[in-house]
C-alpha positions as CSV (number, residue, x, y, z in Angstrom):
1,H,-18.6,5.9,8.7
2,Y,-18.7,5.6,5.0
3,Q,-16.4,3.3,3.7
4,W,-15.1,3.5,0.0
5,P,-15.5,0.6,-2.2
6,A,-12.1,-1.0,-2.7
7,M,-10.0,0.1,-5.6
8,Y,-8.2,-3.2,-7.6
9,V,-4.4,-2.4,-7.6
10,C,-3.4,-5.4,-9.1
11,I,-6.0,-6.8,-11.8
12,C,-3.4,-9.9,-12.3
13,H,-4.1,-11.0,-8.7
14,G,-7.0,-9.2,-7.5
15,V,-5.4,-7.1,-5.0
16,T,-7.4,-4.4,-3.8
17,D,-6.2,-0.9,-1.9
18,Q,-7.6,-2.4,1.2
19,D,-5.4,-5.5,0.9
20,I,-2.4,-3.2,0.8
21,R,-3.3,-1.3,3.4
22,D,-4.1,-4.0,5.6
23,A,-0.8,-5.8,5.0
24,A,0.7,-2.2,5.6
25,V,-1.0,-2.4,9.2
26,A,0.0,-5.8,9.7
27,G,3.8,-4.9,9.2
28,C,4.7,-5.2,5.4
29,A,7.0,-2.8,4.6
30,S,8.0,-2.8,1.1
31,V,6.5,-3.7,-2.6
32,T,8.9,-6.7,-2.2
33,E,7.2,-8.0,0.9
34,L,3.6,-7.3,-0.4
35,T,4.6,-9.4,-3.5
36,M,5.7,-12.3,-1.5
37,R,2.4,-12.0,0.5
38,T,0.1,-11.4,-2.3
39,G,1.6,-11.8,-5.7
40,L,0.9,-8.1,-6.5
41,G,3.4,-7.3,-9.0
42,S,4.7,-10.7,-10.3
43,G,2.3,-10.5,-13.3
44,C,2.6,-7.8,-15.7
45,G,4.0,-5.4,-12.8
46,T,2.0,-2.1,-13.4
47,C,0.7,-2.1,-10.2
48,S,4.0,-1.6,-8.6
49,Q,4.3,1.9,-8.3
50,M,0.7,2.7,-6.9
51,A,1.1,-0.1,-4.3
52,G,4.4,1.5,-2.9
53,E,2.5,5.0,-2.6
54,I,-0.3,3.2,-0.9
55,L,2.2,1.3,1.3
56,T,3.9,5.1,2.0
57,Q,0.8,6.5,2.5
58,V,0.0,3.9,5.5
59,R,3.6,3.9,6.9
60,T,4.0,7.4,7.3
61,P,0.8,8.5,9.0
62,F,2.1,12.2,9.5
63,P,4.0,14.6,7.0
64,L,7.6,15.2,7.8
65,A,7.0,19.0,7.9
66,V,4.9,18.2,11.1
67,F,7.8,16.8,12.7
68,A,9.8,19.7,11.8
69,V,7.5,22.1,13.5
70,A,7.3,19.8,16.7
71,A,11.1,20.3,17.0
């Protein structure tokens, strides 16, 4: 399958979207924990919001509406 090229989310520390996804799969649950693991967000900090959104996407594989319909 085709794999998109990595996108740098944190330029200050060279952290890519794939690095964030890998950390989320490994159990990272917050931007604070991601900062401790990778340094992301500890430079200029402008990447924190996007990093949080990526973490949320990975950690929430199904939209909540799917669970409401299933109930």
